[in-house]
C-alpha positions in Angstrom: 97.3 106.0 107.6 95.1 105.6 104.6 96.4 105.6 101.0 94.1 106.6 97.9 95.7 105.9 94.5 94.4 107.4 91.2 96.4 104.9 89.1 95.7 106.3 85.7 96.5 109.8 86.7 99.9 108.8 88.2 100.8 106.2 85.4 99.7 108.2 82.3 100.9 111.5 83.5 104.3 109.9 84.1 104.3 108.4 80.7 103.0 111.3 78.6 104.6 114.3 80.4 107.6 113.1 82.7 109.1 110.2 80.8 109.8 112.3 77.7 111.7 114.7 79.9 113.9 112.2 81.8 114.5 109.7 79.0 113.8 111.5 75.6 113.6 109.4 72.4 112.7 106.1 74.2 109.7 104.1 73.1 106.5 104.5 75.0 105.9 100.9 75.1 108.8 100.1 77.6 107.8 102.8 80.3 106.5 101.2 83.5 105.5 102.4 86.8 107.2 100.4 89.7 104.3 100.1 92.1 106.2 98.5 95.1 108.5 101.3 95.4 105.9 103.9 94.9 103.6 102.4 97.5 106.7 102.1 99.8 107.5 105.8 99.3 104.1 106.8 100.5 104.0 104.4 103.2 107.4 105.6 104.5 107.6 102.9 107.3 104.2 103.8 108.6 101.4 101.3 109.6 98.6 101.3 106.7 95.2 101.2 107.9 93.8 101.0 104.4 94.8 101.4 100.9 92.6 102.0 97.9 93.2 102.2 94.1 91.0 102.5 91.3 91.3 102.3 87.5 90.0 100.6 84.4 89.6 96.9 84.0 92.9 95.6 82.6 93.4 93.4 79.7 93.3 89.7 80.7 97.1 89.4 80.4 97.7 92.3 82.7 99.3 91.1 86.1 99.3 94.8 87.6 96.0 94.6 89.5 96.8 91.3 91.1 100.1 92.6 92.2 98.6 95.7 93.7 96.0 93.5 95.5 99.0 91.4 96.9 100.2 94.7 98.4 97.0 94.9 100.4 95.2 97.5 98.3 91.5 97.4 97.8 90.9 97.6 94.2 88.0 99.2 92.2 88.1 98.2 88.5 85.6 99.8 86.1 85.0 99.2 82.5 86.3 101.7 79.9 83.7 103.6 77.8 82.7 102.4 74.3 85.4 104.9 73.0 88.1 103.1 75.2 88.3 106.0 77.7 88.4 105.8 81.4 85.1 106.5 83.2 84.6 109.6 85.4 83.3 107.1 88.1 87.0 105.9 88.7 87.6 109.2 90.5 84.3 109.1 92.2 84.8 105.7 93.5 88.0 106.9 95.2 86.4 109.9 96.5 83.5 107.8 97.9 86.1 105.7 99.7 87.9 108.8 101.0 84.8 110.1 102.6 83.8 106.7 104.1 87.2 106.5 105.6 87.1 109.9 106.8 83.7 109.6 108.4 84.3 106.2 109.8 87.7 106.7 111.5 89.3 109.1 113.8 91.3 111.8 112.0 94.6 110.3 110.7 96.7 110.8 107.7 95.2 110.6 104.3 97.7 110.3 101.4 96.4 110.6 97.9 98.3 109.7 94.8 96.9 111.9 91.9 97.4 115.2 90.2 93.9 115.8 89.3 92.4 118.8 91.1 89.7 119.7 88.5 86.3 120.6 89.7 87.6 122.3 92.7 85.9 125.8 91.8 82.8 123.9 91.6 83.0 122.2 94.9 83.7 118.8 93.3 86.7 116.5 92.7 89.7 115.6 94.7 90.7 119.1 95.7 87.4 120.1 97.1 87.0 116.7 98.8 90.5 117.0 100.4 89.5 120.5 101.7 86.4 119.1 103.4 88.4 116.1 104.9 91.1 118.3 106.1 88.5 120.5 107.9 87.4 117.2 109.7 91.0 117.2 111.2 92.8 114.8 108.7 96.4 115.3 107.8 96.7 115.5 104.1 99.6 114.3 101.8 99.6 114.6 98.0 101.9 112.7 95.9 101.9 113.8 92.3 104.0 114.5 89.1 104.7 118.2 89.8 104.9 118.8 86.0 101.2 117.8 85.6 99.6 118.4 89.0 96.7 120.8 89.2 98.2 124.0 90.7 95.4 124.6 93.2 95.7 121.0 94.5 99.6 121.6 94.9 99.1 124.8 96.7 96.5 123.3 99.0 98.8 120.3 99.9 101.8 122.6 100.5 99.8 124.9 102.6 97.8 122.4 104.5 99.8 119.2 104.6 102.6 117.9 102.5 103.2 117.8 98.6 105.6 115.2 97.3 107.0 115.7 93.8 107.3 112.4 92.2 110.0 113.7 89.9 112.4 113.5 92.8 111.9 109.7 92.9 111.6 109.1 89.1 114.3 106.4 88.7 113.0 104.7 91.9 109.3 104.5 91.0 109.7 103.7 87.2 111.6 101.3 85.0 112.0 100.6 81.3 111.0 97.1 80.4 114.1 95.2 79.2 116.3 98.5 79.3 116.6 100.0 82.7 115.9 98.5 86.1 114.4 100.5 89.1 116.8 102.2 91.5 116.5 101.6 95.3 114.4 104.2 97.0 
């Protein structure tokens, strides 16, 4: 099994769209993704042949990326743009790794944590790439916040693999710093 993790899509979609529904009125600054449980949710007791994550270079005080590396995840960190936004190349780095894995290994399971399905109509992006990889014989799993997941990506996963709505696990994969601890999976 191989895991591919679009960190920004998972974290910021949770923060901006799901958190206000589950915990209205709470300050944004205390919302956290609990990466260990999210990783274990996807792993589900299976052997991990490779795990990849991509995101922007964190502030020097951020311990997150080191933590993810300790989980055995291969990290790709890219600088933000001059405007402070994440580069499109974050997604492209994950997609490149997805294709390398798909071409260099016998078909297996590919799990993708994202919700981003844009570009599918143009033959680009995660959706189009998962369609290609699925045609190579790979099993597909998509883990995303259902609230923000691209509807075509969700439909593809439901029809050709597995779609896991993260809202079902909200209290096990998030916590509120200094206010709410994570629940067991």
